[in-house]
N, C-alpha and C positions, 0 to 999 in steps of 0.2 A: 185364899184356899177353904178348898173343904174341908169337914175336918177327919182325918186318919190320911188327910196327902203327905209328901215330903215337904217341906218347905227351903230353898234355894238361901243358903246362910252367907257364901263369898261366890262372885265369879270373879275373875283373873283373865282379859283380853291381852294376847302379845300377837300382835304384827312381824308377820316375816316378809320379805320377799316373794314377788311376784302373785301377792294376791291370796298368801298363805297366812292363812288365822291357824291358832290355839286359843280353848278354854281352858281354864281349868278352875274348877266350879266342884262345893263343898257344900251339900246336901245334909239336912235331918229328917231323919225319918219317923214315921210315929209311932213309932217303938223309940224313939232316943237314940237310936245310934248314927254315927255322921260316914257319912259314904264321902269320898273322893273321886270323884270324875274330871278327864281330859278325853277334850277335842279339839281333833283335827283335820283341818281340811282347806282347801282353794275357795273363793268367794267365785271363780266364774268356769270352773267343772270339778267330775267327779266325786267321789262319793267322800265322805265324814268317816273320820275311825271314833270310835268311843273307848277307852280306856277305865274301866272301873277299880275301885279296890275301897273295904270296908275295915271298919274297926279292928276286925283280926287276920287282915293281911291275903283275907281272899279276894282274889284280882280273876278280872275277867273282862274281853276284848268283844267287841263289835260292828261293824260295819255295817255306816245309815246309805242304804245307796243312792236315797230320795231327798238329801236333805232337805230341799227347794217347798218339801210339803210343810218344812214348819215357817216359812218364810226366809230371806236373807239371810244368808250365813256371817252377814255384814257386821252385826251388833247382836245384843248381848239379849236382844228380845227371842230370838233364836233360840238362846239355851229355855227360857221360861217356857216357849210356846212348848220345847220338846217335854220336857217335862209333866207338864200340865196335860198332852195327848198320853203321852208312854202310861200315866195312873188311870187316866180315861180309860185304856188300853188292859185294864189288869194287871199293871207291873210286868207287863212279859215282853220284854225289849224286843225280843223274835218278830215280832208283827209287829211293832210300831218303825223298827230299824229296816223292817224288808234285811237282817242282818243270817249272817252267816258267820258264826260266831265259833272258834278252836276252841 
């Protein structure tokens, strides 16, 4: 990873019924903070929901309308591609996710 980039520290994948998959991800930012992410979606259809919480308890959500732009949601490679693309776009989740954060 390039200097200043966030580092994926831990990924936990959980498979559910009917193609449901969730990932719990911890990353370390360039400034040393830890952020916790959860991604929930289906292997076959629909968007992926992203939930984020930082060390200070601040949280945010986003909808990733086109998850296949980062590959198949079936493997951890998807998580790595998401964060690589996210950082390439100035760490602006809304642009990457085509999201509507509430």
